[in-house]
C-alpha positions in Angstrom: 8.7 13.4 3.4 7.7 10.1 1.9 4.1 9.7 0.4 1.9 6.7 1.1 -1.2 6.0 -1.0 -3.7 4.4 1.4 -6.7 2.6 -0.1 -9.3 1.6 2.4 -13.0 1.1 1.7 -14.0 1.2 5.4 -14.4 4.9 6.3 -13.4 4.4 10.0 -10.4 2.4 9.1 -9.4 4.9 6.5 -9.4 7.7 9.0 -7.6 5.6 11.7 -4.8 4.2 9.4 -4.3 7.6 7.9 -3.9 9.2 11.3 -1.4 6.5 12.3 0.6 6.9 9.2 0.8 10.7 9.6 1.9 10.2 13.2 4.8 8.0 11.8 5.8 11.1 9.7 4.4 10.1 6.3 2.3 12.2 3.9 -0.9 10.3 3.1 -3.1 10.2 0.0 -6.4 8.7 1.0 -8.7 6.8 -1.3 -11.8 4.7 -0.5 -11.7 2.8 -4.0 -9.3 2.1 -6.8 -10.9 4.6 -9.0 -10.4 7.3 -6.4 -6.8 6.1 -5.8 -6.0 6.3 -9.5 -7.4 9.9 -9.7 -5.3 10.8 -6.7 -2.2 9.4 -8.3 -2.7 11.2 -11.6 -3.4 14.5 -9.8 -0.5 14.2 -7.3 2.6 16.3 -7.9 5.6 14.3 -6.6 6.5 10.8 -5.9 4.3 8.1 -4.2 6.6 5.8 -2.5 4.3 3.1 -1.1 0.8 1.8 -1.7 -1.0 0.4 1.4 -4.1 -1.6 0.5 -6.0 -4.8 1.1 -4.6 -7.9 -0.7 -7.9 -8.2 -2.6 -10.1 -5.3 -3.2 -12.9 -4.9 -5.8 -12.7 -6.7 -9.1 -9.0 -6.4 -9.8 -6.5 -7.8 -7.5 -4.3 -5.3 -5.6 -1.3 -6.8 -7.2 -2.6 -6.1 -10.7 -3.4 -2.6 -9.6 0.1 -2.0 -8.3 1.4 -3.2 -11.7 -0.6 -0.4 -13.4 0.7 2.1 -10.8 4.2 1.3 -11.7 3.6 3.0 -15.1 3.4 6.3 -13.1 5.7 5.4 -10.2 8.3 2.8 -11.4 9.9 2.4 -7.9 6.7 2.2 -5.9 6.6 -0.4 -3.1 3.4 -2.2 -1.9 2.2 -3.3 1.5 -0.8 -5.6 1.2 -3.0 -6.2 4.3 -4.5 -9.7 4.5 -6.6 -12.1 6.4 -4.8 -15.0 4.7 -1.2 -16.0 5.5 1.5 -14.1 3.6 3.0 -17.3 2.2 -0.3 -18.4 0.7 -0.8 -15.1 -1.1 2.7 -14.8 -2.3 2.5 -18.4 -3.7 -0.6 -17.5 -5.7 0.6 -14.2 -7.2 3.6 -12.8 -9.0 4.1 -9.4 -7.4 5.8 -6.8 -9.8 7.6 -4.7 -7.2 9.1 -4.7 -3.7 6.3 -5.8 -1.5 5.3 -7.2 1.9 2.2 -8.8 3.3 0.9 -7.9 6.8 -1.6 -10.2 8.3 -4.5 -8.6 10.2 -5.0 -7.9 13.0 -1.6 -6.2 13.5 -0.2 -3.7 15.9 0.9 -0.2 14.9 4.5 -1.0 15.6 4.4 -3.9 13.2 2.9 -1.6 10.6 5.6 1.0 11.2 8.4 -1.6 11.0 7.1 -3.2 7.8 6.8 0.2 6.1 10.3 1.2 7.2 11.8 -2.0 5.9 10.1 -1.5 2.5 11.1 2.1 2.2 14.6 2.2 3.7 15.9 -1.0 2.1 14.2 -1.5 -1.2 15.2 -4.4 -3.4 15.3 -4.2 -7.1 12.0 -5.0 -8.8 
């Protein structure tokens, strides 16, 4: 079973997205902040395959945070949720791993398809 680290500061969205991901068949580590996410990663036994987070959260950009996570999980992929267009964000940032942007609002099937593409056909980072 593949594991997804879900970082979501809104408690209702955290529960809802976690439930959807579990229905898709993934194990989910939930965190409401980067600090909590980092603790979960350090304590987790096994591989984390994907981080699912807002494109910009707290002080550090999500892209910088994923770069730090690669120290623990070199093959981790990232799915960034965004209000801005994917092209705009990709142009402004250098992403250190296999990634995708998903513009909000999105449907559950779009989320499932994007995750599947990232995890089943990863490109070399």
